[in-house]
N, C-alpha and C positions, 0 to 999 in steps of 0.2 A: 225574373230577376235571380244572382243563385245567393241560395239559406243557409242556411246552417240548419244542417235536422240533428236533430238537438237530440234525440239517443247517443246519436257519435260523440257527442260531447263531453258526455253522463262516464263514458267509457274510458273515450279519455282520457278523463279526467282524471276519473281513478286510476289511471294507470303508470301515469305518472310523479304519484309519490313512492311508487315502492319502487319506481329503478326511474331514479334522475339521471343519474351517471349515461345512462344508456344512451338515452334522446338528445340526452347535452353532450357526450364525447363524439357518439359512435359517429367516428370518418368516413367507413366509407356507407351508402345505400343502394341498393337496386327496387323501382320502379319498375312492375314487370305486370304484361300480359295489358295493356294498356295503350286506347287508341292514343295517339301522341302526335300531339298538332306545333308542330317544329315550330310556325310560324314562316322561315324561312327556305326549309328543302320539305316543305307540303306537309302530309298524315300520312305516320307511320303507323299498317291496323298489327295489333300483335304485340305494340313495339317496346320496349327496356331503355329504361335511365337508369346509369350509374351517374352516381355521384361519389365522389373523394375531395376528400378537407373541405368541403363548399364550396365546391366548382360543375361544370357538366363532365363528365369522362368522358361518356358516350354517351350515342344515342342512337338505336337501328333497332333492325330486327332480329338479328344472331349477336348482338352481346352477349358474353357471357358473363355471370354471376361470378364474381368468387366465396368461395365459403366461405370468408368473413361475413358481408357485408349483412345489414338489416336491411330484409325483407319485404317489400311492401306490393302486396299484391294489389295491382288493379283491375284486374278482367272484369269486363262487363264497362269501365269505367274512362273516362278522358283527363290526358295530363298534358295540359299548357300551362305554361307560362303565367305566373301572378298578374293580378291587373295594376295597370301604371295606371293613377287618376293622373291627369297633365296641369291641377289647377290646383288648389284648395286653399283653405287654414291646419290644415291636420300639425299636432303639436304646440298651436300658437292660446287654442281656442277650450278652454274650455266646458261652459257653459256662458250663455254673451250674458242672462241675466245677474251673475257673480261677478263682477268689473275685475274682481284682483283675481280673472282666472285668466281675460282682457291681455294680452300680448299681440295683438296682432301687426298694432301703429303705435306711432305718437303722429297724434295732429295739432303739434305748432307750427307747422313749414311744413307746406305746402308740395316744397321740394327739399324729400330725405332722403336722395341717393347712396345714401351712406347706411341703413337700417339695414341688418341684418336675420333675416330668418334665421340661422342657424344663433343668434341668440339668446333669443323666446322659446327654443324649441323645448321642450317637454317629454319628459319618455317612458312617466310612467303616468301618462295623461289613459283615460280609462278609451277615450274618442280614439287610439289605437289601435287598443285590445277589439274594440266595438269590429268598424271595420277592417280589418284584417279575417277573421271571420268571413266578412263575407267572400274572401277571396285576390284581398287589394292586398298584394305585397311592396309598395313601392307610391311618389307619392311628390309632386313635386307644392310641399311646404309655403306658400308666399306671404308677402303681406299686405292687410285691408287695400282696399279700393279706394281709398278716400280719398285720398294726397295722388296730384299729380302725377309725380314720379315719387313710390311707393317704398320703393326699397329691393333688393337683393334676394330672388329668391334659391332652396336647397330640396336637393331628392335627396330622399330619403328616405332608408326600407324599413320595415314598418314592425322591429323587431331589436330589443337594443336595451342598457342599462343602463348607460352612455349615451350625450349626444353622440359623442363622438363615431360609435356603434353604431346611430340612427343615420349617419349623413355621408352617401354614396358622395356630393357633388357641394357644396358649395365656394363662390357662386355658383347659381346653376343658369340666371337670368338676373337684368337689371326691368325692376316687373314699369312700366306707365302706363296713368289708369284717362284712356280721355271720355272728353260727353264728362254725365251729367254727377258724379260722383266727387268726383274735390269744388266744382260749381256749387251744392251745395251744403258739404262742409265749412269751404272760407267763402261765398257768398253771403251767408247770413249770418256771416261777424263781417261780412263790409270789407273784404279783404280781396284782394285777388286769388287766382283765376275767377272772376265775376262769371266769361264770358269767350267764351272757345276761339275767339281774337285773344285771349288776355294767355288762355293754356299756349294754343303754337307761339306766341309773342317771346314766354317766361321758360317753350322749353329750350326750343332758337336758342335763349341768348344766357342759358345755362350750358349749352355742351362748343357753343361761341367761348362762353366762362373758363370753361377747360382747355378747348382748344390751345389759348392765350395763354391758360397756368402749364401746358406740357411743354409751352414751346421757349418759355421762362427757366424752366424746368430743365431743359436742354442745355439750353447757352447759358445756364453757370456749369454743365459739365463739362461742357465744352468747351469754353474759358481755363474753366480747374482744376480736370481731368488729371493734363499732365501737361501744363507748358511747356515751354519750346523755352531753351537758355536765350536769351540772346531778340526775343521776340515783343515787339513794342507793347507786351503787359505784363515785361518782365519785374521790372518795379514796380507797378502795384501794391499795395497787399490785397492779400485775401479774409473775403468777408470772414467771421469768424465763425457760422455755420450759412447753411446752402442754406434757400428758402424755406421757408415750413410745409411740410405736407400741410397736403388738405384733406378731411376724406371723401367730401363729398365731391372733387374734382382727381382724388382718383378712385373710386367708380364710376363718373363717368368717362374717363378716359378706357375702364376696361373694356365694354360698351365700342364706344372708342376707335379703337386696337380694333376688333374683332374675339376680341381670347372670350367673351361669353354673348348670347345669344341676348334684341330685347324688345322685348312684350308689349305688345299693345295694347292692353284693353277697350274697342272702341267694335261699336254698336253699330249704331250711324252710317250710312255709308255715305254722309259728306267726314264722320270721322276715320273711316277707313281710307278716306282718301289721303285724309291730313297727317295721318298715321304712315300711309303712302310715302309723302311730300318730303315727310321728319325725316323716313329712311334712306331716301337717296337724292337729302342734299348733305345728310354726314355717311352717306355709305354705312349704314350698320344694319347689322343681320337682326332682320325682319321677323316677329311670330306674328301672328295678329288673334288676340283670345276675346271669348263671348263672340265679337263679330256676330252676331243676328243680324243682320244685313247679305254680308255678305256671300250668302250663294246671288246674288245680284252683279256684282262682281266678277262671277267664276272665273270666266276668261281671264282679265288683267293680271285674276290671282298667279292662274296657270301658268301665263306664259313669263309673269315675272318670279313664279316660282319660293312665291311668298306661302310658309306650311300655316295655319288657320288651326287653334284649342280651341273645336268647338263645345257650348255649352254653356248654363245646364240646356242641355237637350229640350227640358218640358218649364224653362220657361215662359212663363204668359206675356204678351203686350201689354204691360202692366203700366210703361215706362211712354213716354216719348219717344224716348230713343230702342226700345224697342219694337215699336210695330211693327218691326219688315218678318217681325221674329215667327219661324216657318221648324214646321216637325220634321219637315225630311233638308233642313239647311245642308246640315253631314252627304248624306247622298250629291246632293245640288255638286257641291264643292268637290267630294272622290268623283260624281261621272264629267268631269269639267279638267281631273289630273289631278287635283287641292291632293298637300298626302296635309288630310285632316287628325290629328288629337281629338278625344273626351275629356272634360273635367266637371269636374262639380259644381268647385267655384263656391265648397261650405268652408263652414269651420266644425257638428256637430253631425255631420250627414255624407258625407260622403259614403259610406258600404253604399248612399243609395245608385252607387258607380254604372251597377250591372244594369238596375231596370231605367238608367237614360240607355244605354249603351243595346237592352232591349224591344227599345220608341225609337230608336236612331235606326235599325233592324224592319220594326216594320212599318218605316218612312220609302224606305227605299234603299238602304246601306245595305249592299251585301254582309253575307256572315265574315266574309274575308278580309277584308277592309274595316270588318267593327270589329274582330280582332287584333289585328292591328292598329287598329285607332287607341288600343288601351292595351300596350306591350309595345312590340318595338317602333312606333312613328315617334309617339312623348321622348323614348331612350336618346330618338333620332336629334329632335329636336333641342333638349339638353345636352347632348354631347358624350353620354353613356350608354351608346350602341355597342362597344363591346365589351359591358359585363351583361348587360340585362335584352330585354322586348323579345329574343327567344330560344328554344332551344337548342343551344349550338356547342358543343365543345372546348371550354378554356371558359364561358362565362358563368355570374352567382347564378346556384342552384336555389331561384327562387321559380319556386313553381305548388299549381296547385290537383289535384285529382280532381272532381268530379265525380258523379251520381246521372250525371244528363249530359244535353248540349250545353253547350258554353249558354252562359245570359240567358235558360230560360224559366222562371218562372217555379219550377218544382224540380228543377238541377240543384243539392248543396253540395255546400264544401265537407270533405270527406279526407280530409287530408291534406298539408300546406307545409311545405320549406321553405325559410328563407334564409339566407348564405348555407342551405344544406342542411337545416335542423330543425329536425322535427317543431312542429309552431305548438302548442296548447289551443283550443280556438274556446275553450269556454272564456266569459267576458261577463260584465254586473247580468247583462240580461240573460243568455244561461240560465247563471247563479238565482238572478229571481224568481227564476222559470220552474226550477230546482223546490228551493225553496213553495213554491206558494201550492208546487203540486204534493208537496209532502205533505205539506199544511192541512191540506184539505183532503190526502186521499186518492187523487186523483190517480187516472192510471198514465 
């Protein structure tokens, strides 16, 4: 697991107040001498990454460093893209024990496609500071799993004083949850869906309603947008207003039209098959999430080119639907040819992502595939691969410098850039450490 080396944090935190303008306004940064893991074009030994105005300007072993550049010495260290958690509630929940800090969903209706993670994001969340200290620069923040249709997720970066500064893409996907969550929430209230049959019927009915809604909107536009003189409608009075817009329907149309993917949480094999049927019937850009039993369908998923977001890796078979969970799920899917990303599916424990990856590697996921699973693959899944996921010219300078191999327990994040800005890695936990270290005179 990648952890923060505390003495480094203290030194960085002490240095920041002395020259805040240098860190925030530095337009050219050169990270030199490191082992550069580009993801897309191999590993460059003794490489340099040149950053200009928040973007990667050059990557290579023979990069000329401008005289005015701020130089970060990465000799003996590893430089790689910042990690990207493919699914969590970061920024939506501060503490589950304090209800006023929980904004992850509404439980008034099992069908909430109109809910948007972007509207609940908290840029001042302490969880963001803690998470980025573990080397995570990006995440997909998603509404909680208790509704059948949970809403729309957002790709965020973990630095920014405003929501606009955090958000990379919104909506990133429509989130659907099959299996136990919505059954548990609404079945206990005596409301549908109480069964998996009910879930599928409700989903199909909602998508059919969206198609009908679209047909009505298009019929009105066709009839009244530019009526021709002398047509049979020429004497007909035009309605005072077009058909009313429906936020639920509009959200579903984005998924039906392929503008955004549909992420379906499904663990049990039968739930995964149900997701495949739904995706096939409505021609959805399907991504599976959770997918505890996906290894049983690995060949079929590969043949259909269905990407899978695995995780949490350390989930135990504590529910009926997760009895098939295996620590080598990601490895088996990868070996079958399935593109895999990894998620923590957490709210305030997203910092555990490196630990999750380490376990996937221990159970057979190759290092290169593990790196892709938390860099380029989530960027691909959510349509931001032109900006994130690899160290390529023109992409956002979201990267980390490590003092050892990625995902090792004794490896620490020593430097992190988000949007080309050197990030202060101090957070509430390191501040507590420093307080008690000084309080009790510890070395």
